[in-house]
C-alpha positions as CSV (number, residue, x, y, z in Angstrom):
1,M,23.1,159.9,153.4
2,N,21.1,157.4,155.6
3,L,17.9,154.8,153.8
4,D,15.1,157.9,154.4
5,E,17.2,160.3,152.9
6,A,18.0,158.2,149.7
7,K,14.9,157.4,149.1
8,D,13.3,161.1,149.7
9,V,16.5,162.1,146.6
10,L,14.8,159.0,144.2
11,A,11.1,160.5,144.8
12,K,11.6,164.2,144.2
13,K,13.0,162.7,140.6
14,S,9.9,160.9,140.2
15,F,12.4,157.5,140.5
16,K,10.7,154.3,141.3
17,I,11.9,151.9,143.9
18,K,11.2,148.4,142.6
19,K,12.5,146.2,145.2
20,E,14.7,147.1,148.9
21,S,16.2,144.6,150.2
22,R,19.7,144.3,152.9
23,L,23.2,143.9,150.9
24,G,24.9,140.8,151.4
25,N,26.9,141.3,154.4
26,N,24.2,142.9,156.1
27,N,25.6,146.3,156.3
28,G,23.2,148.5,153.9
29,W,20.5,148.5,151.8
30,K,20.4,148.1,147.9
31,L,17.9,149.5,146.0
32,L,16.5,148.2,142.6
33,L,14.7,150.7,140.8
34,E,11.9,150.2,138.2
35,N,14.4,151.6,135.3
36,G,17.1,149.4,136.4
37,G,19.1,151.5,137.9
38,I,20.4,150.2,141.6
39,V,21.3,152.5,144.6
40,N,23.5,150.9,147.3
41,V,23.1,152.9,150.7
42,Y,25.7,151.6,153.2
43,D,24.9,151.9,156.9
44,T,28.4,154.5,157.1
45,G,26.4,157.0,155.2
46,T,28.0,156.4,152.0
47,V,26.0,155.7,148.6
48,Y,26.9,153.7,145.3
49,C,25.0,154.1,142.1
50,Q,25.3,151.1,139.5
51,G,23.1,149.8,136.5
52,K,20.9,152.0,134.0
53,K,21.0,155.6,134.2
54,L,24.0,155.6,135.9
55,D,24.9,159.0,135.0
56,E,21.2,160.7,136.3
57,L,22.0,158.7,139.0
58,Q,25.5,159.8,139.9
59,I,24.3,163.6,139.5
60,L,21.5,162.8,141.4
61,F,23.7,161.8,144.7
62,G,26.5,164.1,143.5
63,K,28.8,161.8,143.0
64,T,29.9,163.1,139.1
65,D,33.2,164.1,140.7
66,Q,33.7,159.9,140.6
67,S,32.8,159.8,136.9
68,V,36.1,158.8,135.1
69,T,35.6,158.0,131.0
70,V,38.1,154.9,129.9
71,T,38.6,154.0,126.5
72,A,40.0,150.2,126.1
73,P,43.3,150.0,124.5
74,S,42.9,149.3,120.5
75,G,42.3,145.1,120.5
76,V,40.7,145.1,123.9
77,S,37.2,145.1,125.1
78,N,36.7,146.8,128.5
79,K,36.0,144.2,130.4
80,V,38.2,144.2,133.6
81,F,38.5,140.6,135.4
82,V,37.9,141.0,139.3
83,V,38.5,138.1,141.5
84,Y,37.6,138.4,145.1
85,G,36.9,135.9,148.4
86,H,34.5,136.4,151.0
87,D,34.4,140.6,151.6
88,N,31.4,141.2,149.0
89,V,31.1,144.6,150.3
90,S,34.3,145.6,148.6
91,R,33.6,143.1,146.1
92,T,30.4,145.5,145.7
93,Q,32.3,149.0,145.6
94,L,34.9,147.7,142.8
95,E,32.5,146.9,140.9
96,A,30.4,150.2,141.4
97,M,33.7,151.8,140.3
98,L,34.3,150.0,137.6
99,R,31.2,150.5,136.1
100,R,31.4,154.5,136.5
101,W,34.4,154.3,134.5
102,R,32.4,152.9,131.8
103,L,34.5,149.1,132.5
104,E,32.4,145.6,132.3
105,P,33.6,143.7,135.2
106,L,33.7,139.9,134.7
107,I,33.1,138.1,138.3
108,L,33.8,134.4,138.1
109,D,30.7,133.5,140.0
110,Q,28.1,135.7,138.0
111,L,29.2,134.1,134.7
112,P,27.4,131.0,133.3
113,S,30.1,127.4,134.2
114,E,28.4,125.7,131.1
115,G,29.8,122.7,132.5
116,Q,33.6,123.7,132.9
117,T,35.2,123.9,136.0
118,I,37.0,126.6,137.6
119,I,40.1,126.7,135.9
120,E,38.5,126.2,132.5
121,K,35.7,129.0,133.1
122,L,38.1,131.3,134.5
123,E,40.3,130.9,131.1
124,N,38.0,130.7,128.9
125,N,36.7,134.1,130.3
126,T,40.1,136.3,130.1
127,E,40.5,135.6,126.2
128,K,39.9,139.1,125.4
129,V,40.5,140.6,128.9
130,G,43.4,143.5,129.2
131,F,43.5,143.8,132.7
132,A,42.5,142.5,136.2
133,V,41.8,143.4,140.0
134,V,42.4,141.1,142.0
135,L,41.2,142.1,145.8
136,V,43.1,140.3,148.6
137,T,41.5,140.3,152.0
138,P,41.5,139.1,155.3
139,D,39.0,136.2,154.8
140,D,41.8,133.4,156.4
141,V,44.1,132.9,158.8
142,G,47.0,131.2,159.1
143,Y,50.8,129.8,160.4
144,R,53.5,127.4,160.2
145,D,52.8,124.3,162.2
146,G,54.2,124.5,165.4
147,K,54.7,128.3,165.5
148,E,51.5,130.4,166.2
149,D,52.7,133.0,167.0
150,E,53.3,134.0,163.8
151,K,49.8,133.9,162.9
152,A,48.7,136.4,160.6
153,F,45.6,137.2,158.4
154,R,45.8,135.7,154.4
155,A,43.6,136.0,151.7
156,R,41.6,133.1,150.6
157,Q,43.3,129.5,148.8
158,N,40.8,130.5,145.3
159,V,42.3,133.7,145.2
160,V,45.5,132.9,145.3
161,L,45.2,130.6,142.6
162,E,43.0,132.7,140.6
163,L,45.6,135.5,140.9
164,G,48.4,133.0,140.0
165,I,46.3,132.0,136.7
166,L,45.6,135.7,135.8
167,L,49.3,136.8,137.0
168,H,50.5,133.5,134.0
169,K,47.8,135.0,131.4
170,L,48.1,138.4,131.2
171,G,51.8,139.6,132.7
172,R,52.6,140.8,135.9
173,S,51.8,144.6,134.6
174,R,48.3,143.6,133.7
175,V,47.4,142.4,137.0
176,A,46.6,144.9,140.0
177,I,46.1,143.7,144.1
178,L,43.7,145.7,145.7
179,M,45.1,144.8,149.4
180,K,43.0,145.8,152.9
181,D,44.5,146.3,156.0
182,Q,47.8,146.1,154.1
183,K,49.7,145.6,157.2
184,K,47.8,142.7,158.9
185,M,48.1,141.0,156.0
186,E,50.5,138.3,155.0
187,K,51.7,138.6,150.9
188,P,49.8,135.7,148.7
189,S,53.2,135.3,146.5
190,D,56.7,136.4,147.5
191,I,57.1,137.3,143.2
192,Q,58.6,141.0,143.2
193,G,57.2,143.1,140.8
194,L,53.1,142.8,141.8
195,I,51.4,146.0,141.6
196,Y,49.8,146.1,145.4
197,L,47.3,148.5,145.9
198,P,46.4,149.4,149.6
199,F,43.8,150.5,151.3
200,K,41.4,149.9,154.2
201,D,38.1,149.7,155.2
202,D,36.5,151.3,152.0
203,L,37.4,151.6,148.2
204,D,37.9,155.4,148.7
205,K,39.2,158.0,146.0
206,E,43.0,157.5,146.6
207,A,42.4,153.7,145.9
208,G,40.4,154.2,142.8
209,K,43.3,157.3,141.9
210,L,46.4,154.3,142.4
211,L,44.4,151.6,139.7
212,A,43.3,154.5,137.4
213,K,47.0,155.0,137.0
214,E,48.0,151.4,136.8
215,M,45.2,151.1,133.8
216,D,46.2,154.2,132.3
217,A,49.9,153.3,131.8
218,Q,48.5,150.2,129.8
219,G,46.4,152.1,127.7
220,Y,43.4,152.5,129.4
221,R,42.6,156.0,128.2
222,I,41.6,157.5,131.9
223,N,41.0,161.4,132.3
224,M,42.4,161.3,135.7
225,Q,40.8,165.5,136.2
226,H,37.7,163.2,137.0
227,L,39.1,161.0,139.5
């Protein structure tokens, strides 16, 4: 679906567009609606809905097959910590997916600093979080000194640092690593037992299914039939 088609769908159901702008990576359009809803229309034809009136928007764009009802484990909020590097598209797709599941993604650069260091900010906001998702994307390139033939894509250093903190705070079973273009990537750690979930260009249904299964194993009640 292209931008004009998405606008026609909204207009037919009297959804009014408040603001229209290009997405951060200039690969699509963001439509902010007057009722607080958000429709992201990517140049690839993919449509992701966020914000208010989510159920109505998903039905409108035929996304009901992706809706999932999640109940967080007892004593744990519905907040899920999200770590990412420079891939804003994948971050937006992950955020939209978690919101469709009625979860609240916590993204570090969207949280108030209140005079805290990055590490303090991360630690203070993981107190009531029961799960974290780390987006590992090919943002950097590295190799050993004098071994340029070993060149490989790597995650950003901040992603590796925050991954380590989350592993310490939550434990390995409650941290999932979504790895883009896994065959091209150097894994950020040689620790055994980490949960690596591969995906390619977009966070597709298969990647979502793998993530949902990992969260379900940790007590998040997810209706797998709705994936």
